[in-house]
N, C-alpha and C positions, 0 to 999 in steps of 0.2 A: 448581549447574551453571554459572551465570553467573560467580559469584565464583571458582570453582575452575579453570575451563577457558577460558570465552569471554573474561572480563575480562583475565586475564594474557596470553592469546594476542593480543588486540587491542593491549594495551600494548606487548608486544614488537614487534609488527608496526609500530606507530606509531614506536617508537624506531628501528627498523631503517630505515624509510622516511625519517625525519627525518635520520638520520646520512648515508644515501646522498644525500639531496637537498642537504644542506649541503655535503658534500664535492664533489659534482658541480658545484653552483653556484660554490663557491670556485675550483675548477679552471677553470671557464669564465671566471670573472672574472679569474683570473691570466693566462689566455691572452689575453683582451682587453686587459688592462693591458700585457702584454708586447708585443702588437702595436702599441698606441698609443705605448709608449716607443720601440720600434724605429723606428716611422714618424717620430716627432719628432726623434730623434737622427740618423737617416739623412737626413732633410730638412735639418736644420741643417748636417750635414757637406757635403751636396751644394751648398747655397747658399754655404757658406764657400769651397769649391773654385771655384764659379762666380764669386764675388767676386774671388778671386785671379786667375783667368783674365781677367776683364774689366779688373782693375786693370793687369795687365802689358800687355794689348793697348792700353789707353789710354796707358800710358807709352810703349809702342813707337811709337804714332802720333804722340805729341808729340815724342819724341826724334828720330825719323827725318825730321820735316818740315824742309826746308831754308828754305823761305820761310814766314814766320809768318802772313802774311795771305792764304794760299791758302784759297779757300772750301771745297774738298773736305776740307781738314784740319779745319776747324771742324765740318763735318758729321760726320766720323768720330769726333772727340773727343766731340761731343754724344751720339752713339749709345752709345759705351762708358760715358760718365758715367751715362746713363739705365739702361743694363744693370746697372752696379754698384749704383746706387741701388735698382733693382727687387729684385735679389738680396739686398741688405741689408735691405730691408723684409720679404721673405719669411723671412729668417733671424731677424729680430726676432719674428715671429709664432710660430715654433717654439722660440724660446729661453725655457725655463720656469724655469730656476734663476737664482739671484742671480749666480753666477759668469758664466753666459752673458750676462746683461744687462750686467754690467760690461764684458765684452769687446766687446759690440755697441756700447756707448757710446764705447769707445775707438776702434773702427773709424770710427764716425761723426765723432768729433772729428778724428782724423788725416786722414780723407778730406776733411773741410772745408778743412783747411790745405793739403792737396795740391791740391785743386781751385782754391783761390785762386792758388796758384803757377802752375798751368797756365793760368789765365785771364790772368795777367800776361805769361806767355811768348807767348801768342797775340795780345797787343795789337799795334797798328801800331808800326813802328820809331821813329817820332817820340816815342812815349810811353815807350820803354824805354831811352833813352840813359843814364839814371841808374842802370840796373841793373848788377849785377856783370858780370864777363866771362862769355863763353859757357861756358867750362869750369867756372867756379864755379856757374853756373846749372844745368848738367847734373848736377853733383855734388849740388846741393841737391835737385833733383827726384828723383834716385835715393834719397837719404836719406829724403825724405818718402814715396816709394812703399814703401820697406821698412818705414817706421813704420806704414803702413796694412796691409801684408801680414803683419806680425808678429802682431797680434791675431787676424787671420783664421786663421793657422796655429795659434795657441793655442786658438782656438775649435774647430778640427778636433780637436786633441788632447784637449781637454776633453770633447767629445761622444763620442770613441772610448772615453775612460775611463769616462764615465757609462754608455755602452752596455755595456761589459764588466761594470761593477758591477751594473747592472740584470739582466743575464743571470745573473750569479752569484746574486743574491737570489732571482730567480724559480726558478732550478734548486733552490736550497735549500728554498724554499717548496713546490715540487712534490714534492720528496723527502719532506718532512714529511707532506704530504697523502696521498701514496701509502702511507706507513707507517701513517697512521691508517686509510685505506681498507682496506688488507690486514689490519690488526688486526681491524677489524669483520668482514671476510670470514672470518677465522680463528676469532674468538670466537663468531660467529653460529651456525655448526653445533654448536659445543661447547655453547653455551647451549641450543640447540634439543634436543640429545640429553639434557642434564641435565633440562630442563623436561619432555620427553617421559617420561623415567623417573619423574619426580615425579608426573605426571598418571596414568601407568599404575599406579603404586602406589596412588594415591587411588582409581582406578577398581576396582582389585582389592579394596580394602576395601569399596567401595560394592556391588560384585557379591556379596560374601559377605553383606552386610547384606540385599540383595535376596533372596538364596536363603533366608535365615532367615525373612524376612517372608512369603515365598510359602509356605513349609512351615507357618508358623503359621496363615496364612489357610486353607490347605487343611485343616488339622486342625480349625479352628473350623466350617467349612462342611460337613465330611464329604462333600466332592465332589472329584473329580479335576480340578484346574484346570491341571495341567501343571507342568513344572519347567524351570529354566534349566540346560542342560548346558554348563558353561564349557569343558570340555576339547575339545568338538567345534567351538568357535567360532574362526574365524580372523580375524574383523574385528568392529569395533564395530557396524556396521549389522545384522549377523546377531544379535548380542546384543540390540540394540534391538528388532528384530522379535519375538524370542521373548518379551521382557518385555512389549511392547505386546500381543501375543496373549494372554498369561496375564492381564494386567490387564483386557483386554476380557472374557475369560471370567469373571473374578471379578466384574466389574460386572454381567455378564449373570446370573450365579447369584444375586447379591444382589438384583437387580431381581425375579427370579423368586420369591425368598424373600419380599420385601416384598409383591409382588402376591398371592402365595398367602395370606399373613397377612391382607391386606385382604379377599380373597375369602372366607376362612374366617369372618372377623368379620362381613362383610356377609351371608353365607349364614345364620349363626346368627341375626342380627338379623332377616333377612327371613323365616326360618322361623317365628320367634316371632310376627312381625307377620302372617304368612300364616295361622297357626292362629287368632290372635285375630280377623282379618278374616273368615275363613270362619265362625267361630262367631257373630260379630255378624251377618253377612249372612244366615245361616240363621234366626237368631232374629228378624230384622226383616222378612224376606221374607213370611212367613205373615201376621202382623198387617197388614202394609202392603197385601197383596193383599185382605184383608177390607175394609180402609178404602176401597180403590179401588173395589171392587164396590158398597159402600154409597153412595159418592159418585155413581157412575154411576146407581144406582137413584133416589136423591133428585133428581138432575138431570133425569131423565125425568119425574118427578112434579111438579116445581115449574114454574110458568108465569111467575113474576115474572122479568123480564129482568135486573134488578140482581142478584138472588140467583143466577141461572144464571151470570152473569159471575164472581161470586165463587167459585162451585163450579168453574168452568173454571180459575181460578187455582190452587185447591187441587189439581185434577186434574193440572195441569201440573207443580206442585211434587212431586206423588207420582211422576210419570214421571221427574223428575230424580233422586229418591231411588232409584228402581228402577235407573236407569243407574249410579248410584254403587255400589249393591249388586252389580250385575253386574260392574263393574270390580273390586270387591273379590274376588269369586269367581274372576274370570279371573286376577287376580294371585295369589290363594292356591292355586288348583288349575288351572294352565294346561291347556288341552285338548291332546290328542296331535296331532302333525303328520301330515298326510296328503300326503306329497310326490308330486307328479306333474310331469313336464316340461310346461311351458306357456310361452307368449309373454308376457313381462312387460308388453308394450305393452297387451295386452288388460286386464290387471289395473289398469293406470294409467287407461285409458279408463273402466273401470267406476267407479273412484273419482271421476273427474272428473264423470261423469254424475250421481253421487249428490249431490255438493256444488254442482252448477251452480246450482240454484235459490237456495241459501243465499248463494252469491257474488253473484248478480245482485241479490238483495234488499238486500245491503249495499254495492253499487256497486263490487265487486271484479272486475277483468278478469283472466281466466285466460290466460296465455301459455304454451302447451305447445310443446315442441321434442322430438319423438320421431323416432328413426331410421326409415329406409324399409325396413330389413330386420328380420326377427324377432330378438328378444333372448330366447333360450331360457334359462330357469332351472329348476332342479329344487327345487320347494318347495310349500308349502301356499298355494294361491291365496287362500283366505279370510283366512288370518292375514296374508298380505302385503297384501291389500286393507284389512284393519283398520289396519295401519301407515300406509298411504298416506292413508286417510280421516282418521286422527288428525292427520297432518302437515298436510294441506290445511286442515282445520278450524282448527287452531292458527294457520296463516298468515292465514286470513280474519279470525279474531278479533283478530289483531295489527294489523289495519287497519280500525278502526271507521268511519273517514271515507272509506273506499274506497282503491283503489290497484291495483297490478298484482301478481298472484301468478304466479310463474314455476315451471314444472316441466319438467325435462329428463331424458332418459336418455342417459348417456354410457357408451359401450362401448369398452373397450380392445381391442387386438388379441387374436385367439383364443389366442395364445401366453400372454398374461398371465392370461386366464381370469377377468376381473372386470368387472362392470358397476356403474354408479352411478346412482341416482335422486336428483336434486337438487331440493329444494323451497325456494324463497327468497321472502321477502316484503319489503315496503318500510315496515315498521313502525318502532318505536323500538328494536328489538333486545332482547336479553336482558341484564338486569343481571349484572355480573360475578360477584357472590356466588352468584346462582342458576345461572349458566352452568357454574360449577365443579362443581355437584351436580345438574345438570339431569335426569339419568337415575335419580336416587335416588327411592324412593317418597315421596309426600307433599311433594315439593319442587316448587313452582310459583310463578310471578309473577302469576297471574291471581287475581282476588278470588273468583271462583266455581269455580275449578278444584280438583281433588282431588290432582293430582300423580301419578296412577297411569297415565295414558295413555301418557306417554313411557317410564315404567319398563317397562310391558308391551311396548311397541314395541321397546325396546332388548333385552328378553329374547327376543322372537320373532326379531329380527335375528341374535342370537347363536346361537340354536338352528338357524338356517339356514346357519351357517358364515360369516356376514357380520358387519357392524357398523353402528351408527348413530352419526353424528357431528353435533355442533351447533357452529356458529360464528356470529359477528356479521360482517355485511358491512362493508367499509370505507366504503361510501357510505350506510350506514344500513340497518337491517333485520337479519333473522336468516336463516340458511340451514342446512337439515338435509340430510345426505347419507346415503342408505341404500346400502350397498355389499354386493353379493351375488355369489357365485361363479356363473359361467356353466355351463350344462349341457354336459358334454363330448359 
């Protein structure tokens, strides 16, 4: 999927974005370059015209002065010289080409000569007696002014030519960019159509392969998992939804198949174990009862205290064996359910009253959290009581040094129809290898345990239409959750 569709699509998109970005940036740069070129050329032309105007005004002021030592003439001449120099300095800043620099230097040189001549003309009469005649002097000033004006005019013509050439180059470049841009605009849709046809052809082949795969899967499972009707699909999302729905149904059927196989294997194994356990329990119960009666008789007859204590140990171990035998019988031949609607809180309180002494003896504090309203379930109170007692005793045994044992009833809304009894301890938790098989018979992490209590509890929960779950708490300890359906 990535290599055939997503990757090429991203590549084409990146190329398209890159081409558009490059052409757009180039066009923006061309516009900025054109604006700078126009600004420089126009500024140079403007300053050259200003220099010519200042030059001829200066020349007019010098030529029209009758008396050479008049103060106002010197002031006017100084102003126009400053104006010419200022415009020349600005023109020098905007003159970027070598040709412009040559003309600027020519203007500077000629203007320096012209300004020296103007200075001599404005000197006092006593100092100018050696100069040429008035007419020759005027002719020389005019010639010098023209020598200054000529490079100014050439500077104007040069910038007009440069401006025209720049406009022509920019127009040519813009035309080339437009051709490239419109070429991409034209080729893009064509490439998209061709690529779309190629993708559609590949999808068509993939859809055919999917149909064959689904038919094969349906034939292997002997179940109706659905089919993909390509002719009725108008878009890819609809096809995807059909394929996902069928894949989900295949996974569900496969999970049911594996679960059924596991249950069948477990049922066969449990049946064999149950028959064996029932036979052993029956064979052991009668002689064990006889031994128990003999021990009780001997205990009453013996007065020696040490011997009596030893017989108490034997009697206690016989009681433990009887409990194991009863567990084996319960596991092998479970009693029938006697369902009655009752308040689950009452069953929980009965179980707490039963184990209260054991918890106090071991330093375990019971923290109960029960709702204020009845939690009605339809089940066997005695068997549910057996589950709760088993879970509470396991929690107490998990905390040999004392701790807090929590029990709570959590009831969802009546619409969900489920309640949960959570029993959690603060012990060391359940080892992961044991946790994965915690409800299997004869699986236990306790040295003196038989591994039948949780197996029987799990079976009772299942027979009530519920479940029993075991998890380790993140902060340490284990938590068992008994989930039961509420009574309608």
